[in-house]
N, C-alpha and C positions, 0 to 999 in steps of 0.2 A: 531652710531659707537660706542660711549662709552660702551654702551650694548655687540655689539663682540668682543671688546679688553677687556673687563673683565670674557667674557666669555673664551676666548684665553689663558689669565695670570689664570682662574682658571682650565684649563687642563695641563697648564706647572707646576703649583704647583703639582696636583695632580700626573703627571708623574712622578716627583723631588720625591715627599713623599712613589710612588710606589717602586720605584728604593731604594729610600735610606733604608725602611723597607724592603723589601726582600731580599738586601745586609746584612744586623744586621740580619736576620734569619739564611741565608745562613753561615755567620760567626759561628751564635752558634752552629749551627747544626756543620759545620766543626770542631769548636774546640771540642766539644763531641765525635769526630772519627779522634782522630789524623792518622796521617800517609804521605806518598807520595800524592804531590797535581798533580791529574790526570787532562785529558785533556776535557776529558767528563764535569767537573765541571766547566771548562773555560767556557764549551757551555750554561752552565746554567747562570753565571754572561750576558752572552752573549745576552741570551733570556729575562735577565731582562731590559737590554738596546733597545732591540727592542718592547719590551712590551712597555717601555717609551717612545717612538717615536710613537707607533700606538695611544696612549692616546693623545698626542698632536697635531696628525693627523686629527685624527678622532671630537676631540673635537670644532672645527672651524665649520666643515659642520652641523654638527650634533644640533649646538649651536644655526646656523642663524635661524631658524623657532622659535625658544623658544626668540632669540633678537626680531624680526620683528616682534612677536606676543605682548610682553612686549613693547616696542615701540608704537605701533600701540595703544595699551589698555592707556598708557600715555597720546597718544595724544586725546586719545575718554577721557579722565577725564580732559584734558584740556579746550577741547571746553566744556564740560560741565559747567566748571567754568563760562564761557564765554555766558553760555544760550544757547549754541547750542547742539541738542542732534542728535547724531549720532546714526543710528539705525543698522550699520553694521562696525567692524572692517575696511573693506577694505575700506570703502571711505574714511579713514584718510588716505590711501596711494595714493587713487586717486586726491584727494583735492591738496597733494604735488606737481602737474605735471598741477594744474589749470591753465590756459592762461589766461580766461576770468570769472566773476562774474557778474551776473545778481541779484540783488538785488532790492528786495522792497524797496519804499519809507516810504510809513508812518508807523509810528511806528517800524522802523529797520533803517532807515539814521534819521532819524526825532523822535522826544520824542513823536508825538501822545497827544501833549495838546494843542488842540485847541483853541485860541484866537480868538475874532472879535475884530480888530483893528482900523479898516477905512470904511467907506462905503459913497454911496450914500441915502439917506435916507429918504423919501417923500421930493423928489427935494430939500435938501439940503446936500450939499458937507461937510463930517466932515474927518478932519484928526485923532481924536482921538473919539472914542465910547464914548456917555455920560453914567454918573454914575447916581445912583439915589440920592447922595446926592449932585449932579449938578443940581440944577432946573433949570438954563438957555436954555442949548442944550435941554435939554426934552419938558421945556417949547413951545420952537419954533418947535419942529416937531411935536406939538397938536394944529397948526392953525387950521388943520382940523380934528377933535376930532374924527371923524367916520372915517376917511382913518385910523388915529392912531390907534384905536381900532381893526379896522379888521387887519393891522400889527400885532399887539401880537394876534391875534385870529389864524392867519393862522400860525405864528412860533409853537403856541401850538398844533395846531392840525394837521399840516403837519411834524409832527415829530413822530419815532415811539413813541408806549407809553412804549417799554424798556428802552428810551434815558430819562436822569432823572438826575439833580445835586441838591447837596444840600450843605450846610456851613460845615465844620467843628469845631470843637471846636476851633481851630487855625485860625479859618475865613479865610482857603484854599479852594476853589470847589472843591467838590470830584465829577468826572463823573462817570456815570454809563453807557453803550448801546454805541451808535454810537459818537464818540468823536465831529463828525463835528456839529451835531445838537445840542449836549452838548454846546458847543461855542454859539448858538442861543439860548437856553433855559437862558444860562447867558444874555446874550444881552435883552433878554426880560425881566428878574427882573430887570438888570438895567436902564431898561427904566419905570420903576414900574407895571410891568405886573406881575401876580400872574398864572404861566401856570398850576400849578395844579388846581386851581377854574376854567379855562378855559376850561380842559379838561373834569372836573366833567360835568360844565355846557353842553358840547357840543358831547361829545363822542357817547351818544344814540344816536345821529341823523347826525353821519356819515352812509353816502348813498353808497359810493363807495373810493376803494383805487389805486390808478396803483403804485406800490411798484418803486424802485429806479430800473432803468436797466443802467449798464454799456456802451451799446450801446447807448442809449436815453437821459442818463447821466442826467437826472429830475427822480422827483416824484410828485406825486399831488396826493391830497385828494379832496373831494366833500362833502359839508356836507347840511343840509335841513334848511334854515334859516326861513322857513316857508310854509307854503301847498303849495306855488306855486313860488317859489322862491329858487333856490341852490346855492350854494357859490362855486366856484373853488379854489383851492389852488396850485399854482406850486411854485417848489423848485429846482434849478439844477446849472449847469453850466452857469457861467452869461454871455459868448459868447452864448449859446443855447439859452436860455430862452430870451434872449432880443429881439433874433429874432423873438420871439413867440408873442411879447407884439405889441397890434397896438395904444395903451394909456399907459401915465405916470403920474406922479405929479409933479408939476412942483411948486417954490421955496411959491408961494401964498397958497399951498396946496389945490389947484384944479386940477381936471383931465382933461388932454389936449390929442389931438391927435399928437402920436409920430411921428415928420415928417424925415426926412430922414438926417436934419442936429442935429437934436437931436439924433437920431438913433447911428450917427456916432460918436456923443459926448460922449454918453453911453458907446460904444463900445471900445472908447479911454480910457475911465476909469478902462474899464477890462483888457486891455490891459497894461495900466501904473502899474494899482495892480498887475497881474501874472509876468511883470517885477521885480517889487519888492519882490518877493518870495510869493507873498499871494495867497490861495485860492480864487479864489472869487464863490459866489455864489448870484444867481438873485432870487427876489422871487416877485411873480404876483398874482394876483387875478380877478376873474370875478363873476360876477353874473348873472345867468340864470334865466330868469322872464318867467313866465305862461308855468312853464313845473312842473312836478310832480317826485318824486324818482324814479318810475318804469320805467319813460322817461330817468332818468338820467345813471340808471343802462344799458338801452338799446342802450344811444348814445358812437359812435365809439370815441376811445382815443383822436384824432385826432380834433373832433369837440371841444372836453373839453377842448383841451388844446391849443386851437386856438385864436387870439383877445383878450389878455389880456391887465390888464393894471399893469405895471411896480410897485411896491411899493418899493423898497429896492433892492439896490446893495453894498453886506457886501464883505469885503475882513478879511480873517480867516487866523492867522500867524499861524505857526506849527514849532516850531523851532528845526535846525538842532540839533543832539546830539555832545556833544565836543569832542568825540572820533575819530569821522566821518572822519573829516578833514585830520588828521594824518594816518588814517587808510588807506585814498586814496589815498593818496600821496605816503605812504609804498607800497601798488599795485602797482601803475604805477611804482616806481623804481624798483621793482622785475621784470618789466615786465609783470604785470597781466591788462586787460584790464576790467576798473569797469563799466558795465551798469546798468542804474537804470529804472527797471520797473514801471510804473503810467499810471494813467487814468487820471490826471493831465495836466489843460493848458500846453502847448508844454513850453510857455515864463517864467511859472513859472517854470518847470521842469528845464529848462538851466538855469534858475538864483539859 
């Protein structure tokens, strides 16, 4: 509106300037040729006035396309400042009439800064994750040292090689790759594990990888422990992987069959963490004995990912961006419905 008004005022100014300059020119010419004022000279002045009206009338419609283009370009620049790339100017005009916004959650509504905050690890319920300098919780998890080492091995080997974490000079964690996996690698470090060392030792013995699937919501890696034993690591959504487990680790560090009561209690842990806004991941494994690498490669995925032993259930926090609540409230006041698109647990999404 301001641009259109500015163009209108500019047209009016040009019309006045045209009439004034033309009238001055007429007066100078008339002074050089003295004589009786004739009617045709009045017609000249009238033409000047009609020309001014024409300029004013034409300026508005002719200036509208320019005003629209400039305003859309201005909107585009403002969007770019907010890290939103607009490929076509017309999209800015379309967005002005939006009634629904569908937004991705991770990294858009949230900071995509994952941190493991609590969990059920090797049979122990932890309200906060242990740290390397706090020996008490780590010692408690090492009741069964073999299972503890398998847990660390599973974290290192059942994550993408591109996922990597390191401490910055300011002692802050720098994440590279998948942020969820990076949170697990930090947890591995805090438990005393060196994921790089584990990867160097076992990467050459990886037999098979089943990549993460948004349909299955899990990822699987198989390594060769020795010539007759393969170890399967499964990581995925808590509510999905728990149902694939037939055994779990109790508080004494022993592997026991997962009864219906235990399964229900474990699923309750999943629902409680999800309701608190945490992403839940279940880490499980199993050893396949009397088998070879070639046999494992030919096994159906369902055979590899069944009858697992649950090692840990991890709750991962991804904080909401500070500006999001205010932005969502503003959209609702404007009558815009905001929808979140995510593959997370529905209880976590609602939270």
